[in-house]
N, C-alpha and C positions, 0 to 999 in steps of 0.2 A: 670492482666494475666487471661486468660479465664480458665473455669473449665476443658476444653479439655486439655489445656497445663498441668494443675495440674495432670490430670489423666496420661498424658504421662510421667511426672516426676516420679510419683509413679511406672509406668511400668518400667522406667529405673532402678530403685533400686530393683524391685522385679522380673523382668523377664529377660530372655536372648534370644538372637537370636540363632537359630540353626546353627551349622557349615555346610559347604558345604557337608560333608559326611552324616550328619544327614538329610539334605534336600534330598539327593539322596536316602537314605533308606526310607524316608517317601513317596517319589514319587513312588519308586519301589513297596512298599507294597500296595499302593493305586491302582496302575495299575494291579498288580497281582490279588488283591482282586476283582476288577471289572471284570477282564478277567474270573476268575473262576466262579463268580456268573452268569455272562451272559452265559458262556459256559454251566453251569449246567441247565439253563432254556432252552437253545437250545437243549441239549441232551434230556431233559424231553419232549420237543415238538416232537422230532424225535421218541422217544419211544412210545408216545401216538399214533402217526399216523402209526407206524409200528406194533402196538399191541404187543410190546415186554414187557415182565414182568421184565426186568432188570432195576429196579428203583434204585438199589444201586449206580450206577454210578452217577446219578443225585444227590442223597443225599450226596455222598462223596464230589463231587465238590462244592455243595452249602455250606456244613459245612466248608470245607476248606477255601472258599472265605470269609465267615462270620468270621471265626477265624482270618484271616489275618487283617480284619478291626478292630477286637477287640485288636489284638496285636499292631496295629498302635496306637490306642487310648490309650492303657495302657502305651506304651513306650514314646509317645510324650506328653501326657497330664500332666505328672508329673511336668515339669518345663519349657517346651519350648512353645514359641508363634509361631504359624504357619505362613506361608508366607503371608496369607491374612491379618495378623495384624502387619506386619513389621513396617508399618507407625506409629504405636502407640508407638514404642520404639525409642526415639530420640538418636542421636549420642552424644558423650561426649562434642563436641564443642558446640552443641546446648544447652545442659544442663548448661554448664559453662556460656554461654551468657545469659541464662534466670536468673541465679543466680545474675549475674552482674546487670541486669535490676532491679531485686528485691532490690538489695543493693542501687541502685540509688534512688528507691522509699523510702527506709529507711533513706537515707540522707536527702531527702526533709521532711520526717516526723520528723526527729530529729531537723531540723531547726525550724519547726513550734512549736514543744514541748518546745524548749529552747528559743523561741521568739527572734531569731537572725535575724538581718537585713543582708542580703547577702553582702551589701556594706561594712559591718564591717569586713568581712573576709580578712585576709592578705595573706592567702594561700589556695590552694585547700584542701578540707576536707580530713582527714586521716582516712583510714578504715583498721581495723585489724579483721581478721576472724579466729575463732578457732573452732575445731570440738567438737561435743557432741555425745557421744555414751554410755551414762549412764543415770540412772534414774534422771529426771529433772522435777521440778514442772510444771504442766500443759501440759506435753508432754506424750501422750499415748505410752506405751512400743512398740506397733506395728509400731509406726512411727520412732523408732530409727533404721535407716537403713544406710547401707554403701555399696559401690561397688568399686572394683578395676578396673580401666579402662585399655584399651590397652596400654596406656602410663605408666602403673604401678602406677599412682597416685590414691589416695583414695578420693572419693567424699562422702560427708555425707548429709543426709536428714535434719539434725538438726545442726545448727551452732550458735555459739555466734558471734554476729556482734557488733563491737565497732566503733562508728563514733566520731572522735575528730575534733572540729572546733577551729581554732586559730584566735583570734581577737587582736586588739591593747591592750585590757584590760585584757585578760586572756584566759584560756582554758575552753571550754565547751564540755562535752562528753555525748554521748547517748549509752546505751548498751541494748541489748535484746537477748533472745534466739529465733532464727528465725526458724519456721517450714516451710521449703522449699516445702514440700508436699502440704501444705494448703495455703502458702503465709501469714502466721499469725505470728506477733511478740509477744512474751510473756515475762513476767518478766522484763518489761522495767524499766530503771533506768537513771536518769539525774543527772549530776554533773557539778559544775562550780568552777574553782580554779583560783586564781591569780598566775601569773608567779612566784612572789617572794616566794610563799608558796610551790612550787614544790621542793622536796629535792632529788629525784632520778627518773631516767627513765632507766629501765634495763630489761634484761632477766635473769631469775634465775631458778634453779631447786629447787622445793619446795615440801614439803610433801602434799599428797592429800589422799582422801579416796573414790574416785570414783570406781564403780564396773562395769566392762564390761559385755556384754551379756553372755559370757562364765563363769561368776562369778569370774573372776580374778580381784583382787584388784589393782588399780593403786596407788602404794605407793608414787611414785615421778613423777612429770611432769614438763615440761618446761613452764614457765609462762612469759608473758609480764607484767610488773608492773610499774605504775606511782604512786609514793608516794608523799604525801604532809605532811607538818609539823604537822598538826592536828592528823595524824595517819590514815586518810582516804586514800584510794587508788583506782585506776582503775586497774584491773588485768584480764588477759585472759589466759586460758589454750591453749597452742599452739601445744604441742606434748608430747608424752611419749613413752618410749621403749616398754611398755606393749601394747600400742595401735598399734604400728607398727608391733609387733610380731603377734598380733591377726588378723590384717587385711592383713598382708603380702605385704604391699605396702609402698608408700611414701606419705607424706602430700603435697598437692598443696600449691603454694605460699600463705602465710597468710597475706602478706603486712607488716610483722613485721620489716624487715630490713629497708625498706623505712620509716616506721613510726618513728623508733628510730633515724635515721639520721636527719629527719626533726625536730623532737621534740628537740633534743639536740642543733641543730643549732639555732632554734628560742629561746630557753632558754638562750643560751650564749649571743644572741643579746639583749634580754630583761633584763638580769641581769648585763650586762656590764656597 
């Protein structure tokens, strides 16, 4: 993905488009400012050629016009992107599609890291996505961003991506903390398990100690967990009540339900 798209992704999380009423106010202030500034110079021109000393009218109009421009800049520069930069803020559907593209690249990366021959796969790879909105190794705090879309779903700039490959011989998994803003996977981890060693595939509420940007502690979270007899496990934070309360929206489909159905079905077949 190009650096231009990465810039657009960051803009999606950090900027917003003005509403129609805000656009109207911006245009109105601009037109009035131009009108008063040009009018002031026209009056100044008339006063000079008529040898009038009434320069106060010129100054009043000029100051008023400049004040309108400053008002516009003060009001709109806080958090709005002007119409000339609308193209730099992608729509939600575009952002979702770009993340899917990145996940496809991560799937290929995981196959290379795990040294899997695609011919060995018995099913399509399983992908589970979880949000990250807390301090994470290698992730700058300024990159921990989120945004609630028009559909009320929350999108996150940092996500845990878990890719699970199923072969005749067992389960291979790849996990990373993916920085969507930069297209960079961090804290990568590979695991391989035999089917007979898997003891549970579940979702569960578990204790956590993650801290949100508002300093609220996430004491409990919903986790996906695949456990094996050795005590090792693959787990992903999927959701939490504190996270929903903080963001005020709902979590996009994480792939959890499909993953659990597929894994349980394959495990039943392999252990029967």
